[in-house]
C-alpha positions in Angstrom: 11.3 -10.3 -26.5 14.3 -9.3 -28.6 17.9 -9.9 -27.7 18.7 -6.3 -26.7 16.0 -6.3 -23.8 17.7 -6.3 -20.4 15.8 -6.2 -17.1 16.4 -3.1 -15.1 19.0 -3.7 -12.4 16.8 -2.3 -9.7 13.8 -4.6 -10.3 10.6 -4.3 -12.4 9.2 -1.2 -10.7 10.3 1.4 -8.3 8.4 4.2 -6.6 10.3 7.4 -7.2 8.2 10.0 -5.4 5.4 12.4 -5.1 5.3 16.0 -6.2 3.2 17.9 -3.6 2.9 20.9 -5.9 1.4 19.1 -8.9 0.0 16.1 -7.0 1.7 13.8 -9.4 3.3 10.5 -8.5 6.4 9.1 -10.3 6.9 5.4 -10.8 9.4 3.5 -12.8 8.1 0.5 -14.5 10.7 -1.4 -16.5 13.0 1.2 -18.0 10.2 3.8 -18.4 9.3 6.5 -15.8 5.7 7.2 -15.7 4.1 10.2 -13.9 0.3 10.1 -13.1 -2.1 11.7 -10.6 -4.0 9.5 -8.1 -7.0 8.7 -10.1 -5.1 8.1 -13.4 -6.7 10.9 -15.4 -3.3 12.5 -16.1 -0.6 10.4 -17.4 3.0 11.2 -18.8 6.1 9.4 -19.6 9.3 11.1 -18.7 12.7 11.1 -20.5 15.3 13.3 -19.0 13.4 16.6 -18.2 10.8 16.1 -20.9 7.2 15.0 -19.9 5.2 13.5 -22.8 1.5 13.3 -22.3 -0.2 10.0 -23.1 -3.6 9.2 -24.3 -5.1 7.3 -21.3 -7.7 5.2 -23.1 -5.4 4.2 -25.8 -2.6 3.4 -23.1 -5.1 1.2 -21.2 -5.9 -0.9 -24.3 -2.3 -1.1 -25.5 -0.6 -1.7 -22.2 -3.2 -2.9 -19.5 -0.7 -4.6 -17.3 1.6 -1.4 -17.2 -1.4 0.7 -16.4 -2.7 -1.6 -13.7 0.8 -1.9 -12.0 1.1 1.9 -12.1 -2.3 2.5 -10.5 -1.7 -0.3 -7.9 1.7 1.2 -6.9 0.2 4.8 -6.5 -2.7 3.4 -4.5 -0.3 1.5 -2.2 2.0 4.5 -1.8 -1.1 6.6 -0.9 -2.2 4.2 1.6 1.2 3.9 3.1 1.5 7.7 3.3 -2.0 8.0 5.0 -1.1 5.3 7.5 2.1 6.9 8.4 0.3 10.3 8.8 -2.4 8.8 11.0 0.2 7.0 13.1 1.9 10.4 13.7 -1.4 11.9 14.5 -2.4 12.5 18.2 -5.9 11.5 17.6 -6.7 7.9 18.6 -8.3 5.8 15.9 -11.4 4.9 17.9 -12.1 8.7 18.4 -11.5 9.2 14.6 -13.9 6.4 13.7 -16.5 7.6 16.2 -16.3 11.2 14.7 -16.8 9.9 11.1 -19.6 7.7 12.0 -21.3 10.5 13.8 -20.9 12.9 10.9 -22.1 10.2 8.5 -18.8 9.7 6.6 -18.8 6.0 7.0 -21.3 3.2 6.5 -23.2 5.3 4.0 -22.5 3.1 1.0 
């Protein structure tokens, strides 16, 4: 690390938000803001208002820790959103599970 490197005052990473229109999630890791979709097939860095597309395979090999952190954070936020939505739902979990089992959505792996 060089002498100019300073850690971000708000911590190593921060979840910024989810754009419902494009389905992209914004996460800040270090000083860089990354924008990606849920499965990681679309990846950008954001500086100001400019989105710069990244080569995903190249990024995975050059910065595997950053990519893993980004995907983990997006996955966590998706699970959190789903849990919140299900909590607000009026359908009890045992009914939901019974419906899925009956339709063959679960246990088919």
